[in-house]
N, C-alpha and C positions, 0 to 999 in steps of 0.2 A: 737374313744373313747377306752381307756385305757383299757388295758386287764381284770385288777381287776374289773371294771364297767361292762364291758360284762359279767364276772362270776357272780357277784352280780345280773345283771338283769336276767340273766339265772336263777337263785336261787329262785330269787323273782317270776319269772311268772311261777315256779313250783307250788308255794304254792296255797292252795284252794282260791279260791275267795273271802271270808269274810277277811282274812289275809290281800289278796292283796290289798281290800278295807281301811284297817288300815293303811298300808303301805303308799297307794296314799295319805288318810287324812293326815299323818303325814308330809310326804313330801311337799303337797300344802301349810299346814299350815306354814310352815319352810320358803315357797316362800313369803308369804304374810304379815309376821310378820314384822315390823318396829324396830328398836331399843325402848327396853323397855322404857326408860327415857322419850324419845319423846312422846310416848303413854301415859305415865302416866301423863305428863305435859299436855298432850292436853285434857285428861280428866278432870285435874282437873281445867284447864281453862273453859272449858264446864260448870263445875258445879258450877263455881262463876258465870258464865253467867247466868244459868237457876236460881239461889239463887237471882240474882238481877233482874229479871224480876218478879218472882213471888212476890220480896218486893215492887218493883215498881207498881205492880196491872198490868201489863203487860200479864201474864199467870196464871193460877193456877194448882198446883199438881193435880194428879190423883191418888186416890187411888189405892194401889198395886193390891187388891183384884179385882179389876175392869177392870185393865191391864191383871191379869192372865186368868180372865172369857172370858174377850175377845179373848186372844191368843188360849185357849182351843176351842173356837167357829171356829177359822180362820184353828186351826190344824184339829179338826172333820171335817169340809167342806172339806178340802183339801185331807182327807184321805178318802173320800166318795164320787166320781165323782157324782153320780147319786142325791145328794143334792145340788151339785154346779148347777145342772141344771135347778133344780126345786126353787131353791134358797129361 
């Protein structure tokens, strides 16, 4: 490793845990991202396919309030292990 990288790593490791977590998240995100144009194009294509399926009667949209409520329940259950055991 380059000396600069060693110096950076040494400085980062001296940061408080929370700040190191932020740096780790940013670095991980930077590795997982693809080219923006490709991602946008893929989402546009996915949206077009979903609209076509709804219009063809092959699927139906779900109200965002229902999705939010279900996500809240999932998060609450994940946050409370005793609730998972009793279900």
